[in-house]
C-alpha positions in Angstrom: -51.5 -17.9 31.2 -50.8 -15.7 28.2 -48.7 -17.0 25.3 -45.0 -16.2 25.6 -43.8 -13.8 22.9 -42.5 -14.9 19.5 -39.7 -12.3 19.1 -37.7 -11.5 16.0 -33.9 -11.8 16.5 -31.3 -9.5 15.0 -27.9 -10.5 13.7 -25.8 -9.3 10.7 -25.8 -12.7 9.1 -29.5 -13.1 8.9 -30.3 -10.7 6.0 -27.3 -11.8 4.1 -28.5 -15.5 4.1 -32.2 -14.6 3.9 -33.0 -16.2 7.2 -35.8 -15.1 9.6 -34.9 -16.1 13.1 -37.3 -15.9 16.1 -37.1 -16.7 19.8 -40.0 -18.4 21.5 -39.5 -16.6 24.8 -40.2 -19.5 27.2 -37.8 -17.8 29.6 -40.7 -15.5 30.3 -43.3 -18.2 31.1 -42.9 -18.2 34.9 -41.2 -15.7 37.2 -39.2 -18.4 39.0 -39.6 -21.8 37.2 -39.0 -20.5 33.7 -38.5 -22.1 30.4 -38.8 -25.8 29.7 -38.5 -26.7 33.3 -42.0 -25.5 34.1 -43.4 -27.6 31.2 -41.5 -30.7 32.4 -42.4 -30.4 36.0 -46.1 -29.3 36.1 -47.6 -32.6 35.1 -45.2 -34.5 37.3 -46.0 -32.5 40.4 -49.7 -32.9 39.7 -49.2 -36.6 39.4 -47.3 -36.7 42.7 -50.2 -35.0 44.4 -52.8 -37.2 42.7 -51.0 -40.4 43.7 -50.9 -39.2 47.4 -47.2 -38.4 47.7 -46.0 -35.7 49.9 -42.3 -35.8 48.8 -40.6 -35.6 45.4 -37.0 -36.7 44.8 -34.7 -36.1 41.9 -31.1 -35.8 40.8 -28.7 -33.1 39.5 -25.3 -31.6 39.6 -24.4 -28.7 41.9 -25.3 -26.1 39.3 -28.4 -27.9 38.0 -31.3 -25.8 36.6 -33.5 -28.8 37.2 -32.7 -28.9 40.9 -33.2 -25.2 41.2 -36.6 -25.3 39.4 -37.8 -28.4 41.2 -37.2 -26.9 44.6 -39.2 -23.8 43.7 -42.0 -25.8 42.0 -42.3 -28.3 44.9 -42.7 -25.4 47.3 -45.5 -23.9 45.2 -47.2 -27.4 45.2 -46.7 -27.7 49.0 -44.5 -30.8 48.5 -41.3 -31.7 50.3 -38.4 -32.0 47.9 -35.1 -33.9 48.1 -32.2 -33.3 45.7 -29.6 -36.0 45.3 -26.5 -34.0 44.2 -23.6 -35.3 42.2 -20.3 -34.8 44.0 -19.9 -32.2 46.7 -22.3 -29.5 47.9 -20.8 -26.4 46.4 -21.5 -23.0 48.1 -23.2 -21.5 45.0 -26.4 -19.5 44.3 -28.2 -22.5 42.7 -28.0 -24.8 45.7 -28.5 -21.9 48.2 -31.8 -21.0 46.4 -32.8 -24.7 46.4 -32.2 -24.9 50.2 -34.1 -21.6 50.7 -37.0 -23.2 48.9 -37.0 -26.0 51.4 -35.2 -28.7 49.4 -33.1 -31.2 51.4 -29.8 -31.7 49.6 -27.8 -35.0 49.8 -24.5 -35.3 48.0 -23.3 -38.6 46.7 -20.1 -39.7 44.9 -19.9 -39.7 41.2 -19.7 -43.5 41.3 -22.9 -43.8 43.2 -24.6 -41.1 41.0 -24.1 -43.3 38.0 -26.5 -45.8 39.6 -29.4 -43.3 39.6 -31.5 -45.5 37.2 -30.7 -48.8 38.8 -33.6 -50.5 40.7 -31.4 -51.6 43.7 -30.1 -48.1 44.2 -33.6 -46.6 43.9 -34.9 -49.0 46.5 -32.1 -47.9 48.9 -33.4 -44.3 48.4 -36.9 -45.4 49.4 -35.4 -47.1 52.5 -33.5 -44.0 53.4 -36.0 -41.2 52.6 -39.4 -43.0 52.7 -42.0 -43.1 50.0 -41.5 -40.4 47.3 -42.4 -39.6 43.8 -39.3 -40.0 41.7 -38.5 -37.6 38.9 -35.5 -38.5 36.7 -32.4 -36.3 36.2 -33.4 -33.3 34.1 -37.1 -34.0 34.6 -37.3 -36.0 31.4 -40.0 -38.7 31.4 -43.3 -39.4 29.7 -45.1 -36.7 31.5 -42.4 -34.2 30.7 -42.8 -35.0 27.0 -46.6 -34.4 27.3 -45.9 -31.1 29.1 -43.5 -29.8 26.5 -46.0 -30.5 23.7 -47.7 -27.3 25.1 -44.9 -25.2 23.6 -45.7 -26.4 20.1 -49.4 -26.1 20.7 -49.0 -22.5 21.7 -46.7 -21.8 18.7 -49.5 -23.1 16.4 -51.8 -20.3 17.7 -49.1 -17.7 16.9 -47.8 -18.6 13.5 -47.9 -21.0 10.6 -45.3 -23.7 11.3 -45.3 -25.1 7.8 -41.8 -25.2 6.4 -40.4 -23.8 9.7 -37.3 -25.1 11.4 -37.8 -25.4 15.2 -34.6 -25.5 17.2 -33.8 -26.2 20.9 -30.9 -27.2 23.1 -30.8 -30.8 24.4 -29.5 -32.0 27.8 -31.6 -35.1 28.5 -33.8 -35.0 25.4 -37.2 -34.5 27.0 -37.9 -31.0 25.6 -37.0 -32.0 22.0 -39.1 -35.2 22.4 -42.1 -33.0 23.4 -41.6 -30.7 20.5 -41.4 -33.7 18.1 -44.6 -35.2 19.6 -46.4 -31.9 19.2 -45.3 -31.3 15.7 -46.4 -34.6 14.1 -49.3 -33.0 12.3 -47.3 -30.0 11.2 -45.1 -29.7 8.2 -42.0 -28.5 10.0 -38.5 -29.7 10.8 -36.8 -29.9 14.2 -33.2 -29.8 15.3 -31.7 -30.3 18.7 -28.2 -29.1 19.8 -26.6 -31.4 22.4 -25.0 -29.4 25.1 -23.0 -32.3 26.6 -20.0 -34.2 25.2 -20.6 -37.4 23.4 -24.3 -36.6 23.1 -25.0 -39.1 20.3 -26.8 -41.4 22.8 -29.6 -38.8 22.9 -30.9 -40.2 19.6 -32.0 -43.3 21.4 -33.1 -41.5 24.5 -35.4 -39.2 22.5 -36.9 -42.2 20.6 -37.5 -44.0 23.9 -39.2 -41.0 25.5 -41.5 -40.7 22.5 -42.4 -44.4 22.8 -42.9 -44.1 26.6 -45.2 -41.2 26.1 -47.3 -43.0 23.5 -46.0 -41.0 20.5 -44.5 -42.1 17.3 -41.0 -41.1 16.2 -41.3 -39.3 12.8 -38.4 -38.5 10.6 -38.6 -34.7 10.8 -35.9 -34.2 13.4 -32.1 -34.3 13.8 -29.6 -33.9 16.5 -26.4 -31.9 16.1 -23.6 -32.8 18.5 -21.0 -30.4 17.3 -21.6 -27.4 19.7 -21.1 -28.7 23.2 -18.0 -26.6 23.8 -16.2 -29.3 25.7 -19.1 -30.7 27.7 -22.0 -29.9 30.0 -21.3 -26.9 32.1 -18.3 -25.8 30.1 -18.3 -22.1 29.2 -15.1 -21.1 27.4 -14.2 -17.6 26.5 -15.3 -18.1 22.9 -18.9 -18.8 24.1 -18.9 -15.9 26.5 -17.8 -13.6 23.7 -20.6 -14.9 21.5 -23.1 -14.3 24.3 -22.1 -10.7 24.8 -22.1 -10.0 21.0 -25.5 -11.7 20.5 -27.0 -9.7 23.4 -25.6 -6.4 21.9 -27.7 -7.1 18.8 -30.7 -8.0 20.8 -31.2 -5.7 23.9 -33.5 -7.1 26.4 -32.6 -10.7 25.7 -30.2 -12.7 27.8 -28.8 -16.1 27.0 -28.1 -18.8 29.5 -24.6 -20.2 29.1 -25.4 -23.9 29.4 -28.3 -24.3 26.9 -29.6 -21.5 24.8 -26.2 -19.9 24.2 -24.9 -23.1 22.6 -28.1 -23.5 20.6 -27.7 -19.9 19.2 -24.0 -20.4 18.5 -24.8 -23.5 16.6 -27.6 -21.9 14.6 -25.5 -18.8 13.7 -22.6 -21.0 12.7 -24.8 -23.1 10.4 -26.2 -19.9 8.9 -22.7 -18.6 8.4 -21.8 -21.8 6.5 -24.9 -21.3 4.2 -26.6 -24.5 5.5 -29.8 -22.7 6.5 -30.3 -20.2 3.7 -33.8 -19.0 3.0 -35.3 -20.5 6.1 -37.6 -19.4 8.9 -36.3 -20.6 12.2 -37.9 -20.6 15.6 -35.5 -21.2 18.5 -36.9 -22.1 21.9 -35.4 -20.1 24.7 -35.5 -22.6 27.5 -34.8 -20.3 30.4 -32.0 -21.3 32.8 -30.9 -17.7 33.3 -30.1 -18.4 37.0 -27.0 -20.2 35.7 -25.4 -16.9 34.6 -24.8 -16.0 38.3 -21.7 -18.1 38.5 -20.0 -16.4 35.6 -18.5 -13.0 36.4 -18.2 -11.9 32.8 -22.0 -12.1 32.4 -22.9 -10.0 35.4 
């Protein structure tokens, strides 16, 4: 697979603050399972096959990029997929595509969904669905961290990362953990933008993922929790306006409203405040563009 492009970004504030901003176009890395999801899932699905499983099971909300990507990836790997969906089964393009890729969808209450990491609950799922390879919500585990290291390794072949700031959006922390793990021998800094409300817990989640994947936790990264726009899945008018404006400066690039748009909004706001002057920044476009389909203003 050829490296995804490292593309310069245009915005009126960049020249004013002497900032060079680039997109690592991971949204172009796979025709269906694009962005960080491909990196998170590929080693997990290989492990499922290697361990003799025919079925993979995971969790997600009714608009989950992870559920959408897992269904498509499992089909490619000739695996049966089961999606445990939080709340009701909405009639939306995400779940329709998941079903079309062969995923079996099972809704559970929000109360039960909160048990998704509890041993007793996971044992009940084995009793109900039979043996399966379990992938956590968002796909974030030790293998996902190893998979996301590939993004950094590819960047190292494209540019000098010394003194560079690498930025990505954070939902469960797996992608940022992979970027951190891959950057340990590089003189760069990393920043993650939490896309969900009260995302401070991600500090510990990221450190735990680094430990589980056999990596140290250096001090070259930070987490910004100020740009969630009200929580995961919240897309207010201010964010939609930003997306349309950003895309007008950068024809050919689309932002997904859940992750990369919040990342870009945060970066542009920090640049506007003068907090990133004279920096070179590489933002990871993590895909998820299927999520635009539920927002009429972005059609």
